[in-house]
N, C-alpha and C positions, 0 to 999 in steps of 0.2 A: 504493500500500500504506500502510495506517494505521500511524503510528509508535507503538511500544510506549511506555507511560508509564514515566517514570523513578521509581525507588524508593530511599529511604534506610531502612535498618533500624537502629533505635536500641536498643542494649542497655545499660541501666544496671546496673553491676556493683558489688556489695559482697561481697568474699570468696567462699568456696565455689569455689576454683580448678578443681577437677576437674569439677564439674557445669557451671561456666561454659564451660570449654574444650569440653566435649561439645556444649553448646548452640551455641556459635559455629561449631564444625565442621559441625554439622547445617545451620546457616543457609547456610554457604558451599556445601555440597553440594546443597541443595535450592532455593537461590535465587541462582544464580551471576550473574544479571543485575543484582542490587541492590548498592548501596554500603553498607558496614557502618560505622556510627558507634558506637564503644565509649566509654562514659563510665565511667571508674574513679572511683567515689564513695568515695574515702578508704579503699581496701582495704588489706589487709596487704601487706607486702613480697613475700611468696610469690605472691600474686595479681597484684600489680603487675608482677613479672618475667614471669609467664606471659602477661599481656596485651600487654606490650611485645614479647615474642618472637612472639606470634601476629599482632600488627598490622604488624610490620616488613615482611614480604614482600607485604602486600596492595597496597602502592603507592597509586595513585589510587582503588582499590576500597575503601580503608579510611581512617578518620579516628579518631585516638585522642585523647581528652580526659581530663584528670586533675584531680581536686580534691585539696586538701591534707587535707581531713577529710570525713566523711560529712555532706553538706549536706541530706540528706533525699531521699526517692525522687522527689517531684514536682519540686523544683528541679533534680535531676540529669537527669530526663527533659526538662525545659524547656531545659537547656543543650544537649542533643542536638538538640532541635527547632529551636533558634535557628541551628544550623549546617546545617540541612536546607533545600535549595532545589529539591527534586525535586517531581514531580507528586503523589507520595504519600510519607508517612512511616509506618513501621510500628514500633510499640514491641513488643519481645520481651524478657521477663524471663528471666534465666539459668536459672530452674527449669523452663522450658518447653522441650519438645523438638519442633521443627518436623519435618514429613515431606514426602514427595513431593507436589507439586502444591498445597501449602498457600497459597503466595503468589498463584498464578494464580487460585485460587478467590476469595480476598478481593478481588483486583483486578477480576475478572469481576463480582462482586456490586456493587462500587462503580460500575463503568462502566455496568452494565445498569440499576441503580436510581437512579443519581445521588446515592447516600447520601454523607454527609460522614464518617461513622464506620461501620466494619464490624468486627464481632467474630466469631471462630470460637467453637465450643463446646469444652469441655475434659473430659478424663477423668484419673483418677489421684488419688493421695493428697492433693495440694494443689489440686485443681481448684476454681475458684470456682463458686458455684452461680448459674447464670444461668437465666432463665425458659425453660420448656420450649416448644418449637414445637408447634403443633397438627399432628396426623397429616396427611401430604400436603403440608405446607409445608416448604420447605428454607430459605426466607428470610422473616423477619418484622421489622417495626419493633419496637424495644424501648427502654426507658429504662435498663435494667440491663446494664452491660458491665463489663469488668475490665481493669486495666492489665497483666494477665498477657501478653496479646497484643492489640493494637488497631491498626487501620489508620485513618489520618487523611488526608483530602484536603488537598492543599497550598493550593488557593485558599480553602478554608474557614478554614484557620489564618491566612491573611493578613487575612481579614475579621474573625474573631472572636478571634484571639489564641491563646495557649497556656493550660495549666492554671493554676489559682490556687495560687501557691506557699504561701499561708497556710493552705490546707486540708489535710486528711489525704490519704494516698495511697490511699484506698479509696472507700467508698460516697459520702461527701458531696462530695468533690472531683469525682468522676465525675458525680454527680447535677447539680452546678452546671455542669459543662462541657457535658453533654448538653442541659440547658435553654438554655444560652447559644447553642449552635450551632443548636438548634431555632428559637430566636427569630430567627436569621439566615436561616432557610429551609432548613436542612440536616437531613437525617434520619439516625437511628441505626438500624442493622440488625444482627441476628445471623443466622448461617447455620450449618446443620448439615452443609453440604457440606465443611467443614473441621473436623476434630476433632483437637485437639492434646493430647498427654500433659503432665501438669503435676505436678511433684513439690512437696513441702513447701518453702516459701521460708524463708530465714533471717530472723530478726526482729531489728531494730535498736532499741535503747533499752529502757527499763523499761516494764512493763505499765501502771504508773500514768501515765507520761507519754503513752503511746499512747491510753489511755482519755480523758485530759484533752484531747488533740488532737482525738479523735473527737467529744467532746461540744461543744467550741468550734466545730468545723466544722459540726456539726448546727445549732447556734444561728445561725451566720452564714448558712447556707443558708436556714433558715426566715425569718430577717429579710429576706433579699433576695427570696425566691421564694414564701413562704407555705407552709402546711401541705399536703402531699399528702393527698388524701381518697380514701376508698373509697366509691363510689356503687353502690347496688344498685337496679336499675330494673326495675319490673314494669309492663307496658303494658296488662294486661287481656286477656281471651280474644279480644275482637273486633278488636283492633288488626291492621291489615294491614301486612305488612313493606314493601310497595311504597310506603307513605306515610311510612316512617320514614328515608328516605335522608338528609334534612337532619339528623336527630338523630345518625345514624351519623357524619356529618362533624364534628359538634360533639364527639361522644365521642372521635373520633380526635384532634381538637385537644386535648381534655382529657388523653388518654393521653400525648400528647407533652409535656404540662405536668407529667407525673409522677403524675397521678391514676389510679386503678384503677376499672374499671367491670365489674360483674357483671350481666348481663342475664338475667332469669328469663323463659323463653319457653315458651309452649305448643307442642304437638307441631308444628302446621303452621308456626308462626312460626320455630321452631328449624330446621326443614327449609328454609324459605325463606331465612333468614339465612345458612345454610351454602351454599346454592346460589348466593347472591350473593357469596360469598367473604368475608363480614364476620367470620367466625371467624378469618381469617388476616391481618387488618389490622395488629394490634399486640398484643404480649403483655400489655398492660394492659387489653385488652377480652376478657372471657371470657363464653361463652354457656353457660348452664345450662338444660337441658331440664326441664320439669315433667311429672310422671307423668300419663298419660292417665286412670288410675283414681284417684279421690279427689284431684283437683288441688289443692284448697284445703288439704287435710291435708299434701300434699307441699310446698306453698308455705310453710306454717307451719314445717315441719321444716327446709327449706333456710334460711329466715331465721334460725332458732335456731342452726344450725350456723355460718352466716356471722357472726353477732354474737359467737359464742364466739371465732372467729379474729380478728375486727376489731370490738372493742367500740365504737369511735367511728364505725362506718359510718353513712352517710346513706342512708335509704330514699327512693326517688324514685317517685312515683305517675305512671305514664305517661298516664293519662286520669282524668277525674273519676269515671268509673263503675267504675274498677278496684277490686275488692274485695281490698285489700292487708292482710295481717296487721299491718303497721306503719302503718296508716292515720292514727293519731292523731299520729304524729311525722313522717310522710313529707312531703317537699317536693314541689312540683309539677314537671312536666317543664319548664315555662316558667322556673321559678326556676333550675333546673340550667343550662339553656341560657344564660340571662342571666349567670350566674356565670362560666361558661367563656368566653363571647364578650367579656364586659366585661374580663376579665383580659387576653385577647389584644389587645383594642383599646388598653387602657392601656399595655401593654408595647410595642406597635408605636409608639405616640406617644412613649414614653420613648426608644426606640431612634432615632427620627427626630431627636429633640432632641440626642441624644449624637453623632449622625453629623456628621463634619466638613463 
């Protein structure tokens, strides 16, 4: 009989004693096999007393860590991760309410896909906005996750480390971590098989300080990883989906690097891409069908709408014969492939040099 994986659930706490207690109670009820690591991140005395009383009867099933002041969300999470030696660590914020079967779903996804990071979806007033999964898919790769609830594979953390303490506790910290673990060969997935309720979280510090941290984190990310781009690719009417498998592999690599791809496809191509499952590979790869009637007019319309939403998008000409509305500024498919593969090659060489 296969041994069940061990799990540590890390809950970073700052005040909100009633909501926090409800969250902790739900974790104990719906994931009794896991160990609970509570990090009191400089909470008020009222919250501190509640956490001490809650932790005391847990015995070996619980670990209570306390800081003298609020050290920040990411450092608090890293403190909990540093004490985790289980097969998996799961971060759960106190404003999230877990439910029956939630942990098994995340573990099943991680075990079946080999993913290093797995996120559920969320509902509620404070729900983070993650990418939508395509109909028919319950698990997809994605670069966008949230620290509201996140499963991390233990062996991945040994190889790639924990979160960057110097970055914000949101978008750019997570972007950097997802990129780092992807460079180590681990994938990030989201699943709709677990949906958790998420209330509005308490906010620490001034808005001015948070905005400054966010901007500094963005600059640090761009300096290390480069600018995420939005590529819009049109192959032309004659392109055969069967001949584009190599491109799809490159697009998947690019999506894992944080880039976004919109593929404009004629009716037969659109049907073939979906039949091959290419619409469900990654939330960063989107298939847009072109109208059978007046296709060039529809192509022009779609390009105009895409430019409105992404003014800096890069148009990509899939073949020399493709009549593309953005022909004068479009790059070739070979240029796109070279850009993506060159970055992967350079990064792989850098990681080999940094390896002990």
